[in-house]
C-alpha positions in Angstrom: 156.3 35.8 161.6 154.2 37.2 158.7 151.6 35.2 156.8 152.7 33.5 153.6 151.9 35.3 150.4 149.3 32.6 149.5 147.4 33.2 152.7 147.5 36.9 152.3 146.2 36.7 148.8 143.3 34.5 150.0 142.3 37.0 152.7 142.5 40.0 150.4 140.6 38.1 147.8 137.8 37.3 150.3 137.7 41.0 151.3 137.4 42.1 147.7 134.6 39.5 147.1 132.7 40.8 150.1 133.0 44.3 148.9 131.7 43.5 145.5 128.8 41.5 147.0 127.8 44.5 149.2 127.8 46.8 146.2 125.8 44.3 144.2 123.1 43.5 146.8 123.0 46.7 148.8 123.8 49.4 146.2 120.6 51.4 146.7 120.7 51.0 150.4 124.2 52.3 150.9 123.9 55.1 148.4 123.2 57.8 151.1 126.2 56.6 153.1 128.5 56.6 150.0 127.4 60.1 149.2 127.9 61.2 152.8 131.4 59.7 152.9 132.3 61.4 149.7 131.1 64.8 151.0 133.0 64.3 154.3 136.2 63.4 152.4 135.8 66.4 150.2 135.3 68.8 153.1 137.9 67.3 155.5 140.7 69.7 154.5 138.4 72.6 155.1 137.7 71.4 158.6 141.4 70.8 159.2 142.2 74.4 158.2 139.5 75.8 160.5 141.0 73.7 163.3 144.4 75.2 162.6 142.8 78.6 162.8 141.8 77.8 166.5 138.3 76.3 166.3 137.4 72.9 167.7 136.5 70.1 165.4 132.8 70.3 166.4 132.7 74.1 165.7 134.4 73.6 162.4 132.0 70.9 161.3 129.0 73.0 162.4 130.3 76.0 160.4 130.8 73.9 157.3 127.4 72.2 157.6 125.6 75.5 158.0 127.3 77.0 154.9 126.7 73.8 152.9 123.0 73.8 153.8 122.7 77.5 152.9 124.3 76.9 149.5 122.0 73.9 149.0 118.9 75.9 149.8 119.9 78.7 147.4 120.6 76.2 144.6 117.4 74.4 145.2 115.4 77.6 145.0 117.2 79.4 142.2 119.1 76.9 140.0 117.4 73.5 140.1 114.0 74.6 138.9 115.5 76.4 135.9 117.8 73.5 135.2 114.9 71.0 135.2 112.8 73.3 133.1 115.5 73.9 130.5 116.2 70.1 130.3 112.6 69.3 129.7 112.3 72.0 127.1 115.4 70.8 125.3 114.1 67.3 125.1 110.7 68.5 123.8 112.2 70.7 121.2 114.6 68.1 119.9 112.3 66.9 117.1 111.8 70.5 115.9 115.6 71.0 115.8 116.0 67.9 113.7 113.3 69.1 111.4 115.1 72.4 111.0 118.3 70.4 110.3 116.4 68.4 107.7 115.2 71.6 106.1 118.7 73.0 106.0 120.1 69.9 104.4 117.1 69.8 101.9 117.8 73.3 100.7 121.5 72.7 100.2 121.8 68.9 99.5 118.4 67.8 98.1 119.8 64.5 96.8 120.8 63.4 100.3 117.6 64.0 102.0 115.0 62.7 99.7 111.8 61.6 101.5 112.6 58.0 100.9 116.4 58.3 101.5 118.1 56.6 104.4 119.4 60.0 105.8 115.9 61.5 105.9 114.5 58.5 107.7 117.4 58.5 110.1 117.0 62.2 111.0 113.3 61.7 111.6 113.8 58.6 113.7 116.6 60.2 115.7 114.5 63.2 116.6 111.5 61.0 117.7 113.8 58.7 119.7 115.4 61.6 121.6 112.0 63.0 122.4 110.5 59.7 123.5 113.5 58.2 125.3 114.5 61.5 126.8 111.0 62.1 128.1 111.0 58.6 129.6 114.4 59.1 131.3 113.4 62.5 132.7 110.0 61.2 133.9 111.7 58.2 135.6 114.3 60.4 137.3 111.6 62.8 138.5 109.2 60.1 139.6 111.9 58.1 141.5 113.3 61.3 143.1 109.8 62.4 144.0 109.1 59.5 146.3 109.0 60.4 149.9 111.5 57.7 150.9 114.2 58.7 148.4 113.7 62.4 149.3 114.2 61.6 153.0 117.2 59.4 152.3 118.9 62.1 150.2 117.9 65.2 152.1 118.1 63.8 155.7 120.4 60.8 155.9 123.1 62.2 153.6 123.7 65.4 155.6 123.6 63.5 158.9 126.1 60.9 157.7 128.3 63.6 156.2 128.2 65.6 159.5 129.2 62.6 161.7 131.8 61.3 159.3 133.4 64.8 159.0 133.3 65.2 162.8 135.0 61.8 163.4 137.2 61.6 160.3 140.6 62.0 162.0 139.5 59.5 164.8 138.4 56.9 162.2 141.7 57.2 160.3 143.6 56.7 163.6 141.5 53.7 164.5 142.0 52.1 161.1 145.7 52.7 161.4 145.7 50.9 164.7 144.1 47.9 163.1 146.7 47.5 160.3 148.8 44.3 160.4 152.0 45.4 162.1 154.3 43.7 159.6 152.8 45.5 156.6 151.7 48.8 158.3 154.5 50.9 156.8 153.8 49.7 153.2 150.0 50.1 153.7 150.5 53.6 155.0 152.7 54.5 152.1 150.1 53.1 149.6 147.3 54.8 151.4 149.1 58.1 151.3 149.7 57.8 147.6 146.0 56.9 147.0 144.9 59.8 149.2 147.2 62.2 147.3 145.8 60.9 144.0 142.2 61.2 145.1 142.8 64.6 146.7 144.3 65.9 143.5 141.7 64.4 141.3 138.4 64.6 143.2 138.9 67.8 145.1 140.9 69.5 142.4 138.8 68.4 139.4 135.6 68.9 141.4 136.6 72.5 141.9 137.7 72.9 138.3 134.4 71.3 137.1 132.4 73.7 139.3 134.3 76.8 138.1 134.1 75.9 134.4 130.5 74.8 134.6 129.5 78.1 136.3 131.6 80.0 133.7 130.0 78.2 130.7 126.5 78.5 132.1 126.7 82.2 133.0 128.5 83.2 129.8 126.1 81.3 127.5 123.1 82.8 129.3 124.6 86.3 128.9 125.1 85.6 125.2 121.4 84.7 125.0 121.6 80.9 124.3 118.3 79.4 125.3 119.6 76.3 127.0 122.8 77.8 128.4 122.3 76.5 132.0 121.9 72.9 130.8 124.9 73.0 128.5 127.0 74.6 131.2 126.0 71.9 133.7 126.7 69.1 131.2 130.1 70.6 130.2 131.0 71.0 133.9 130.0 67.5 134.9 132.3 65.8 132.2 135.2 68.2 132.6 137.0 65.6 134.7 137.8 63.8 131.4 140.3 66.0 129.7 138.9 67.9 126.6 135.6 66.0 126.7 133.8 68.7 128.6 134.8 71.4 126.2 134.1 69.2 123.1 130.7 68.0 124.3 129.6 71.4 125.6 131.0 73.2 122.7 129.3 70.9 120.2 126.0 71.3 121.9 126.3 75.0 122.3 127.4 75.7 118.8 124.9 73.3 117.3 122.0 75.0 119.2 123.5 78.4 118.5 123.4 77.7 114.7 119.7 77.1 115.0 118.9 80.0 117.2 121.3 82.6 115.7 121.7 81.5 112.1 123.2 84.4 110.2 124.4 86.2 113.4 128.0 85.0 113.1 129.2 87.3 115.8 127.1 85.6 118.4 128.0 82.2 117.1 131.6 83.2 117.3 131.2 84.4 120.9 129.7 81.0 121.8 132.7 79.2 120.3 135.0 81.7 122.0 133.5 80.9 125.4 134.6 77.3 125.2 138.0 78.2 123.7 138.5 80.6 126.7 137.4 77.9 129.1 139.7 75.3 127.6 142.7 77.8 127.7 141.9 78.7 131.4 141.6 75.0 132.3 144.8 73.9 130.6 147.0 76.8 131.6 145.7 77.8 135.0 143.0 75.8 136.7 144.2 72.3 136.3 147.9 73.0 137.0 147.0 75.0 140.1 144.2 73.0 141.5 144.9 69.4 140.3 148.6 69.2 139.5 150.5 67.4 136.8 151.0 63.9 138.4 147.5 62.7 139.2 148.1 59.3 137.8 144.6 58.7 136.4 144.6 58.2 132.7 141.4 59.4 131.0 140.9 56.0 129.2 141.4 54.2 132.6 138.8 56.5 134.1 136.3 55.9 131.3 136.8 52.1 131.5 136.3 52.1 135.3 133.2 54.3 135.1 131.7 52.1 132.4 132.4 48.8 134.2 131.3 49.8 137.7 128.4 51.8 136.3 127.1 48.8 134.3 127.7 46.3 137.2 126.6 48.3 140.2 124.5 51.2 138.8 124.9 54.8 140.2 126.7 53.6 143.3 129.2 51.8 141.2 129.9 55.1 139.3 130.5 56.9 142.6 133.1 54.3 143.8 134.7 53.9 140.4 137.0 56.9 140.7 138.4 55.9 144.2 138.8 52.3 143.1 140.5 53.4 139.8 142.9 55.5 141.8 143.6 52.7 144.3 144.2 50.1 141.6 146.4 52.5 139.7 148.6 53.0 142.8 148.7 49.3 143.5 149.7 48.5 139.9 152.5 51.0 140.0 153.6 49.6 143.4 153.7 46.0 142.1 155.5 47.1 138.9 158.1 48.7 141.1 158.4 45.6 143.2 158.8 43.5 140.1 161.5 45.7 138.7 163.4 45.5 141.9 163.1 41.7 142.0 165.6 39.0 140.8 163.0 37.9 138.3 163.3 41.2 136.5 167.0 42.1 137.2 168.4 38.6 136.7 171.1 36.8 138.5 173.5 39.6 138.1 171.2 42.0 140.0 172.0 44.8 137.7 170.1 46.8 135.0 171.1 46.3 131.5 173.2 49.1 130.0 
C-alpha cells in the first residue's frame, strides 16, 4: 500500500530542504563536482555513440577525455590570454570612451552637456564607475582564480570527476532506477525522461548554438578590425541561451565601439551590424530549430528568474544548477496541471469538459 499524500509531501519537502542546505553551506566545496557532473552529462551522448560504433565505455571515455584536454590546452594557450587582455583593456579604456561620447554630445547638443548639467556629471561618473568597479571585479576574479587551491580544484578535480562520472553514467542511472519507490516508478521515469529531454534540448543544444555563434561573432568582428571583437563575441555567445538577448547585447556593444573606432567609415559599421543580423538569422532559421527544437519548454522569463534567484541565494553554484532546476520545475508544473485537469475538482461531477 502506497504512502499517503501527506507523508509523501513531507519526505519530498525534507529532501528539498536538505538540497537547499547543501547548496547554501557547501556551495564552494561542491563547485568542482557540479562542474564535473555537468561536463559528464553534456558528453554522455558522445560516449554512447562511440559505444554503438564498437568501442568499450572505458575506451570511449578515454578518447573523449584526451580530446577535451587537447582543446582545453589549445584554448588556454591561444584564446584565454587574448580574452583577458582585451577585457582589461576594455575596462581601462571605458572612461576615454565616455569622454569621446561627451565630446560628441557637446558638439551636437551643447545645452544637454553643460559642465554643470546632470547629463555631463552622469557620463563622467558612469565612466569612472566602470573603470573602478570593473577593475575591482577583474582583479578579484584573477586573484581568486590565481590561488593554488582553486587552480588545483578546477584543473585537477573537475576533469577527474567528469571522467569517472562519464565512465559510470549508465550504471549510476540504472542504480538510481532500482532505488525508485515501486508504486511511483513509472511516473517518476516518465517525468525524468521529460526533464532529460528538456535539458538535452536546452543545455546540449543551446550550448552548441552558443559556441557556434560566439565563435562566429568573435572571428567576424576581429576580421572586420574591431578592437575588442573577441570579448564581444564571447559575451554574445554566453548570453545566447536567452533568445534575442545575445544578439542585442553583443550588437549594441559592437556597434557602440565601432562608432568610436570607425566614425565616418559607415561601410565598416554596416558590416558590424550585418554580422549580428546574419547571426540572428542563422540562429532563428537553422541553428536553434536543428540543434534545440521547438518544444524545449523553458520560457526566457522563467530562465532569467531562476538564474537571478539561485544566483543571489547560492552564488555561482546556484547559477549552475538554476537551469536544471528550472527545467525540472517546469516539467513538474505541467504534470500537476495535467493531473488537475484530469481530476474531478476541475471536470466537475459530470466528468466532462465544457463545450
